[in-house]
N, C-alpha and C positions, 0 to 999 in steps of 0.2 A: 123379634129375635135378631141378634147380631152375632156373627162368628168371626174370630180371628183365624186366618188360614195361612198356609204356606210356612215360611221359615220361622215366624214368631210362634206359631202353634206347635211346630215340630221341635222348637228349642234350638235350632241351628242358625239363628240370625246372627248378623254381624253388626258392628257399631253403626254402619251406614245403611243398613237395611230399612226399607220402608215397611209400613204396617199394611197388610192386606186384609180388608174388612168386607164381609158380606153382610149387608143390612137388609132386614125384612120387617120393617116396622109397619104396623097397621096405619099409623098416622100419615104415611106417604102415599096411600093407595089412590088418592085423588090428584096427586101431583104427576105431571107428565114425566116419563122416564128420563128425558134429557135435562130435567131440572133437579132431579133428586140428588145428584152428586153435590151440587152447589149448596143445597139446603143442609145436607149432612156435613159438608166440609166446614161450614161456618160454625159448627158446634165444637170443632177441635182446634187446639192451638196451632197457629201457622208454623210453628217450629217442628211439628210432627209431619214427617213425610208419609203420606197415606194413599193407598189405592182403594177406592170404594166401589163396590158393586151393590146397587140398591134395587131391590125387587119387591113387588107386592107378594103376599103369601101365595097367591095363585101362580104368578109368574115363576116364583122360586121352585114350586113343586114341579112344574113343567121342565124348567131348565135343569133342575137337579137330575131328572131322569135322562136327559139328552146329553148333558155335558160330561165328557170324560174327565175334564179338569176338576169339576165339582165332585164327581164320584170319587176321585182320588183324594181330594181335600177333605171329604166327609170322614175319612179314616182318622184324621188327626186334628180337625178343627176344634177350637175352644169356644164354647158358647158363652157370650157375655150376658150376664144378668146383673141386676142391682145387687143381689146378695154377693156375687163374686167381686164386683167392683168395690164394695164397701169393706172387704177384708183387707 
């Protein structure tokens, strides 16, 4: 699961806004937390300014309950799926 959050998800982004991405892929569960950003960043073009938060599914469930920022973001985030990306 990956979600776009904040200004892109709300639709109030500016031309110089970065993309805020929460990634919860099963494929990263064995990768240490401090290496996940680099793994995901390599998948995106360098021209895209992006902030990535990468969690395992278990970490995400815990953090989602504790984080005021994620509780707020959950109201408007856009989940990225293959079906949505192919449209």
